[in-house]
C-alpha positions as a Markdown table, in Angstrom:
| # | Residue | x | y | z |
|---|---|---|---|---|
| 1 | Met | -23.2 | -25.0 | -18.4 |
| 2 | Arg | -23.2 | -24.3 | -14.7 |
| 3 | Arg | -25.5 | -21.8 | -13.1 |
| 4 | Glu | -23.8 | -19.0 | -11.3 |
| 5 | Pro | -23.3 | -19.7 | -7.6 |
| 6 | Arg | -25.3 | -17.4 | -5.2 |
| 7 | Ile | -23.3 | -15.4 | -2.7 |
| 8 | Ser | -24.6 | -14.8 | 0.8 |
| 9 | Pro | -23.4 | -14.2 | 4.3 |
| 10 | Ile | -22.3 | -17.1 | 6.5 |
| 11 | Gly | -21.4 | -17.4 | 10.1 |
| 12 | Pro | -20.5 | -20.0 | 12.9 |
| 13 | Asp | -23.6 | -22.0 | 12.0 |
| 14 | Asp | -22.1 | -22.8 | 8.6 |
| 15 | Leu | -19.0 | -24.3 | 10.1 |
| 16 | Ala | -19.6 | -27.9 | 8.9 |
| 17 | Asp | -20.3 | -26.8 | 5.3 |
| 18 | Thr | -17.2 | -24.5 | 5.4 |
| 19 | Val | -15.0 | -27.3 | 6.7 |
| 20 | Ala | -16.3 | -29.6 | 3.9 |
| 21 | Met | -15.4 | -27.1 | 1.3 |
| 22 | His | -11.9 | -26.7 | 2.7 |
| 23 | Arg | -11.5 | -30.5 | 2.6 |
| 24 | Arg | -12.4 | -30.5 | -1.1 |
| 25 | Cys | -9.6 | -28.0 | -1.8 |
| 26 | Ser | -6.2 | -29.2 | -3.0 |
| 27 | Ser | -3.1 | -28.6 | -0.8 |
| 28 | Gln | -1.9 | -26.0 | -3.4 |
| 29 | Thr | -5.1 | -24.1 | -3.1 |
| 30 | Leu | -5.0 | -24.1 | 0.7 |
| 31 | Trp | -1.3 | -23.0 | 0.6 |
| 32 | Ser | -2.2 | -20.1 | -1.7 |
| 33 | Arg | -4.9 | -18.9 | 0.8 |
| 34 | Tyr | -3.1 | -19.5 | 4.1 |
| 35 | His | 0.6 | -19.4 | 3.0 |
| 36 | Arg | 1.4 | -22.4 | 5.1 |
| 37 | Ala | 0.3 | -26.0 | 5.7 |
| 38 | Met | -2.9 | -26.1 | 7.7 |
| 39 | Ala | -4.2 | -28.6 | 10.2 |
| 40 | Asp | -7.7 | -29.9 | 10.4 |
| 41 | Pro | -10.0 | -27.0 | 9.3 |
| 42 | Arg | -12.2 | -27.7 | 12.4 |
| 43 | Thr | -9.3 | -26.3 | 14.5 |
| 44 | Tyr | -9.0 | -22.9 | 12.9 |
| 45 | Leu | -12.3 | -22.1 | 11.2 |
| 46 | Pro | -14.4 | -21.5 | 14.3 |
| 47 | Ala | -12.1 | -18.6 | 15.4 |
| 48 | Leu | -12.2 | -17.2 | 11.9 |
| 49 | Leu | -16.0 | -17.4 | 11.6 |
| 50 | Asn | -16.4 | -15.9 | 15.1 |
| 51 | Arg | -14.0 | -13.0 | 14.6 |
| 52 | Pro | -15.6 | -9.8 | 15.9 |
| 53 | Gly | -16.4 | -7.2 | 13.2 |
| 54 | Ser | -15.6 | -9.5 | 10.3 |
| 55 | Val | -17.8 | -10.3 | 7.3 |
| 56 | His | -17.9 | -13.8 | 5.9 |
| 57 | Leu | -19.5 | -14.7 | 2.6 |
| 58 | Ala | -20.0 | -18.0 | 0.8 |
| 59 | Ala | -20.8 | -18.9 | -2.8 |
| 60 | Arg | -23.2 | -21.8 | -3.0 |
| 61 | Asp | -23.8 | -23.9 | -6.0 |
| 62 | Thr | -27.3 | -25.0 | -7.1 |
| 63 | Thr | -27.3 | -27.8 | -4.6 |
| 64 | Gly | -26.5 | -25.5 | -1.7 |
| 65 | Arg | -22.9 | -26.7 | -1.3 |
| 66 | Ile | -20.4 | -24.0 | -0.5 |
| 67 | Val | -17.8 | -23.7 | -3.3 |
| 68 | Ala | -16.1 | -20.5 | -2.3 |
| 69 | Val | -15.7 | -18.3 | 0.8 |
| 70 | Gly | -14.6 | -14.7 | 1.3 |
| 71 | His | -13.7 | -13.0 | 4.5 |
| 72 | Leu | -13.4 | -9.3 | 5.4 |
| 73 | Met | -11.4 | -8.7 | 8.6 |
| 74 | Pro | -10.8 | -5.3 | 10.2 |
| 75 | Asp | -7.2 | -4.6 | 10.9 |
| 76 | His | -6.5 | -1.1 | 12.4 |
| 77 | Ser | -6.9 | 1.5 | 9.6 |
| 78 | Ala | -7.7 | -1.0 | 6.8 |
| 79 | Val | -9.6 | -4.2 | 6.2 |
| 80 | Glu | -8.1 | -7.4 | 5.0 |
| 81 | Ala | -9.8 | -9.6 | 2.4 |
| 82 | Ala | -9.2 | -13.3 | 2.0 |
| 83 | Leu | -10.6 | -15.6 | -0.6 |
| 84 | Leu | -10.8 | -19.3 | -1.1 |
| 85 | Val | -12.4 | -20.9 | -4.2 |
| 86 | Glu | -12.7 | -24.6 | -4.5 |
| 87 | Asp | -10.5 | -26.0 | -7.2 |
| 88 | Ala | -13.3 | -27.1 | -9.5 |
| 89 | Trp | -14.7 | -23.5 | -9.5 |
| 90 | Gln | -11.5 | -21.6 | -10.2 |
| 91 | Gly | -11.1 | -19.8 | -13.4 |
| 92 | His | -14.8 | -19.0 | -13.7 |
| 93 | Gly | -14.8 | -15.4 | -12.3 |
| 94 | Leu | -16.1 | -16.4 | -8.9 |
| 95 | Gly | -13.1 | -15.0 | -7.0 |
| 96 | Thr | -13.6 | -11.7 | -8.7 |
| 97 | Arg | -17.3 | -11.6 | -7.9 |
| 98 | Met | -16.5 | -12.4 | -4.2 |
| 99 | Leu | -13.9 | -9.7 | -4.1 |
| 100 | His | -16.4 | -7.1 | -5.4 |
| 101 | Arg | -19.0 | -8.2 | -2.9 |
| 102 | Leu | -16.4 | -7.9 | -0.1 |
| 103 | Gly | -15.7 | -4.4 | -1.5 |
| 104 | His | -19.3 | -3.5 | -1.1 |
| 105 | His | -19.3 | -4.7 | 2.5 |
| 106 | Ala | -16.1 | -2.7 | 3.2 |
| 107 | Leu | -17.7 | 0.4 | 1.8 |
| 108 | Val | -20.8 | 0.0 | 4.0 |
| 109 | Gly | -18.4 | -0.6 | 6.9 |
| 110 | Gly | -16.7 | 2.7 | 6.3 |
| 111 | Trp | -13.3 | 1.3 | 5.3 |
| 112 | Ala | -11.3 | 3.3 | 2.7 |
| 113 | Thr | -8.6 | 0.7 | 2.0 |
| 114 | Leu | -8.9 | -3.1 | 1.4 |
| 115 | Tyr | -5.7 | -5.3 | 1.3 |
| 116 | Gly | -4.8 | -8.9 | 0.9 |
| 117 | Leu | -1.7 | -10.9 | 1.2 |
| 118 | Val | -0.7 | -12.8 | -1.9 |
| 119 | Leu | 2.2 | -15.2 | -2.5 |
| 120 | Ser | 4.7 | -13.9 | -5.1 |
| 121 | Gly | 3.9 | -15.5 | -8.4 |
| 122 | Asp | 0.4 | -16.6 | -7.5 |
| 123 | Glu | -1.1 | -16.5 | -11.0 |
| 124 | Arg | -4.6 | -17.3 | -9.8 |
| 125 | Met | -4.8 | -14.4 | -7.4 |
| 126 | Asp | -3.1 | -12.1 | -9.9 |
| 127 | Ala | -5.9 | -13.0 | -12.3 |
| 128 | Val | -8.6 | -12.2 | -9.7 |
| 129 | Leu | -7.0 | -8.8 | -9.1 |
| 130 | Arg | -6.5 | -8.1 | -12.9 |
| 131 | His | -10.2 | -9.0 | -13.6 |
| 132 | Ala | -11.4 | -6.8 | -10.7 |
| 133 | Ser | -10.5 | -3.9 | -13.1 |
| 134 | Val | -9.4 | -1.5 | -10.4 |
| 135 | Pro | -6.0 | 0.0 | -9.7 |
| 136 | Val | -4.0 | -2.3 | -7.5 |
| 137 | His | -1.1 | -1.1 | -5.5 |
| 138 | Arg | 1.6 | -3.7 | -4.5 |
| 139 | Arg | 4.5 | -4.0 | -2.1 |
| 140 | Glu | 6.6 | -7.2 | -2.2 |
| 141 | Glu | 8.5 | -8.3 | 0.8 |
| 142 | Gly | 10.1 | -11.8 | 1.4 |
| 143 | Gly | 8.0 | -13.7 | -1.1 |
| 144 | Thr | 4.7 | -12.1 | -0.1 |
| 145 | Val | 2.9 | -9.3 | -1.9 |
| 146 | Thr | 0.7 | -7.0 | 0.0 |
| 147 | Ala | -1.9 | -5.8 | -2.6 |
| 148 | Trp | -4.3 | -3.0 | -1.7 |
| 149 | Ile | -7.0 | -1.1 | -3.4 |
| 150 | His | -9.3 | 1.8 | -2.7 |
| 151 | Val | -12.7 | 0.4 | -1.5 |
| 152 | Arg | -14.7 | 3.0 | -3.4 |
| 153 | Asp | -13.1 | 1.7 | -6.7 |
| 154 | Leu | -13.9 | -1.9 | -5.9 |
| 155 | Ala | -17.4 | -1.3 | -4.5 |
| 156 | Ala | -18.4 | 0.4 | -7.8 |
| 157 | Gly | -19.2 | -3.2 | -8.9 |
| 158 | Pro | -17.8 | -5.8 | -11.1 |
| 159 | Pro | -17.3 | -5.0 | -14.8 |
| 160 | Thr | -20.0 | -6.4 | -17.1 |
| 161 | Arg | -19.1 | -9.0 | -19.7 |
| 162 | Arg | -20.0 | -6.5 | -22.4 |
| 163 | Arg | -17.8 | -3.8 | -21.0 |
| 164 | Arg | -14.8 | -6.0 | -20.2 |
| 165 | Gly | -15.2 | -9.3 | -22.0 |
| 166 | Phe | -12.7 | -11.1 | -19.7 |
| 167 | Leu | -15.0 | -14.1 | -19.1 |
| 168 | Arg | -15.0 | -16.7 | -21.7 |
| 169 | Thr | -18.3 | -17.9 | -23.1 |
| 170 | Gly | -20.2 | -20.2 | -20.7 |
| 171 | Gln | -18.2 | -19.1 | -17.6 |
| 172 | Arg | -19.6 | -17.3 | -14.7 |
């Protein structure tokens, strides 16, 4: 059984580890996150990690390797959340944990609404949102769903296993 990855802030100094994690992700996983084919991660991650006012988190396994990243990016009256979980760690509740942690940061930052862009039919992201156990509002347009939630609902914290029971035995 794996130990639960630790989530902590990251920044520009973590570029090499973040690039390495992106390179371990399948093209399908990267497509789900970015909604397009992406070039070398060294070309776009520096701007993302240096974006003013943003919060960047990483989940690290017991060896210290980044296995998931989450970004919170201010956008006018709301804040956008984006998640990327390495393929081998998907389906273990890590995306949901990251989303709740981003919700906490959004609350501290004074944001009322958090949104994300999800491809229509993206079952993995649908599962993350479902397991977040908060009301999710959706608007679909041209194959992309804008999903938004109230930060106060999300920041209340992830459901416990006893209360929700959505994680299978041995998963984190």
